[in-house]
C-alpha positions in Angstrom: -18.1 -1.1 -9.4 -14.9 -1.8 -10.9 -13.0 0.8 -9.1 -14.1 -0.4 -5.7 -13.1 -3.8 -6.7 -9.8 -2.7 -7.6 -9.2 -0.8 -4.5 -10.1 -3.7 -2.2 -7.7 -6.1 -4.4 -4.7 -3.5 -3.9 -5.6 -2.9 -0.2 -5.7 -6.8 0.4 -2.2 -7.0 -1.7 -0.9 -4.4 0.6 -1.8 -6.0 3.8 -0.4 -9.4 2.6 2.8 -7.7 1.9 2.8 -5.8 5.2 2.2 -9.2 7.1 5.1 -10.7 5.1 7.4 -7.7 5.8 6.6 -8.4 9.6 8.2 -12.0 9.5 11.5 -11.0 7.8 14.2 -9.1 8.8 16.3 -9.2 5.6 15.4 -6.8 2.4 15.3 -9.6 0.0 12.2 -8.5 -1.8 12.2 -4.8 -1.0 11.6 -4.0 -4.7 8.4 -5.9 -5.0 7.2 -3.9 -1.8 7.9 -0.6 -3.1 6.6 -1.2 -6.4 3.4 -2.8 -4.7 2.9 0.5 -2.3 3.6 2.9 -4.9 0.9 1.4 -7.3 -1.7 1.6 -4.5 -0.5 5.0 -3.7 -1.1 6.1 -7.3 -4.4 4.3 -8.0 -5.8 5.7 -4.4 -5.0 9.1 -5.3 -6.1 9.1 -8.8 -9.6 7.6 -7.3 -9.6 10.3 -5.0 -9.3 12.9 -7.7 -12.1 11.5 -9.8 -14.2 10.4 -6.9 -17.8 9.3 -8.3 -19.6 8.6 -5.0 -19.1 8.1 -1.4 -18.4 4.4 -1.1 -15.5 4.9 -4.1 -14.0 8.1 -1.8 -14.2 5.5 1.2 -12.5 2.6 -0.5 -9.7 5.1 -1.5 -9.1 6.6 1.8 -8.8 3.2 3.6 -6.3 2.4 0.4 -4.3 5.3 1.0 -4.1 4.9 4.6 -2.7 1.2 4.2 -0.2 2.1 1.6 1.0 4.9 3.7 1.3 2.5 6.5 3.3 0.4 4.0 5.6 2.9 2.9 6.3 4.0 6.5 7.4 0.1 7.2 9.6 0.1 3.9 11.1 3.0 5.1 11.7 1.8 8.5 12.7 -1.6 7.6 15.3 0.2 5.3 16.8 2.3 7.9 16.8 -0.8 10.4 18.8 -2.9 7.9 21.0 0.2 7.0 22.0 1.4 10.2 21.5 -1.1 12.6 
């Protein structure tokens, strides 16, 4: 139960940071974005390795997809800031 709550909270935090990133065009708090995305990625991969039940597996996959999208937005944002 704790794992599912932790994954839901991490997913929610990632979604909040994704929406915050959409509004700003500067790289003010990019380090916080990287830390949050990396934490979500590590936790979801860890819970995929030690999966207990189907619900935990589903939450881990959803969190992994959200973290991957967040990482891709970070890379795109840095590329746009540096090269454009």
